[in-house]
N, C-alpha and C positions, 0 to 999 in steps of 0.2 A: 323460747324466751331468751336463751343465751345468744342467739343470733341478733336479736334486737338490742341486747345490752352491748354486744360487740360493736354493732353499727352505731349506737349512741356514743360510745367512746371515740370511734373514728370521727363522727360528726363533731364532737366536742373539740378534738384536736384540730380539725379543719376550721372550725369557727375561730379558735384561738389564732391560727395562722392567718386567716382572712382579716381579722381585726388588727393584728399586729402589722400586717403588710399595708392595710389601708391607712393606718396611722403613720407609718413610715412614708407612704406616698405623700401625705399632707406635709410631713416634716421636711421632705426634700423638694417639694413642688417648686419653690423659688430658687433654691441654691443649686439643684442638680435635676433639671426636668427629665432627663433620660432615665436616671435612676428612679425618680419618682414614678414615672410611667411604668417601669418594670415592676415596681412594688404594687402599683394599682392593678396591673395585669395579673400578678400572682394572687392578689386578693380576690379578683373576679373569678379566676380559675378555681380557687378553693370553694367559692360559693357554688360554682357549677358542679363540682364534685359532691358537694353536700346535697344538691338537688338529685343527683344520680343515686346516692346512697339512700336518700329518703324514698325515692321511687322503689328501690329494692325492698325496703321495709314494708311499704304498702303492698307490694306484690306478695311478700311472704305471708302477710296477714290475709290477703285475698285467697292465696293458695289453700290456707287452712279452711277458709269458708267454703271454697269450691269442693273440698273433700267432704263436705257435709258436716264439718265440725264447727264449733264456735271457739274462737280464741279464748283462753282463760281470762276471766274478768280481771284478775290481778295483772296479767300481762298487758291488757288494754289500758288499765289505769296507769301503769308505769309508762307505757308508750305515750299516753296523752300528757302526762306530767313532763316527761323529757321533751316531747315535741313542743309543748307550750314554751318551755324554757329556751329551746333552740330558736323559736320564732322571735322571741324578745331580743336575743342576741343578734340574730340575722338582721333585724330591723335597725339595730344600732350600727351594724357594719354597713348596711345600705346607705344610712345617713352619712357616714364617713366618706363613702365612695362618692356620694352626690356632692359633698362639700369640695371634693377634689375638682370636680368639673365646674363648680360655681365661680 
């Protein structure tokens, strides 16, 4: 369970970075296109890192199941709550990134 909490904290930080950088990309889009593009790239890189970390968490859960065990219900409830919260934030970031290309 601690691994999932640690991963969630990492994802929280990456989401904050991705959102901040997507917003900066929009802010600089007109005045400094090169800087804006750099921020957009950083935002997209953070989102890729989030996907990798999410894959790690899913693998950890699967590994427990493969060992013939069932992840504790509390762990799965916590995972689902955090995961749902991350999805909402990721959707907002994706929208910011799309606005950059619009």
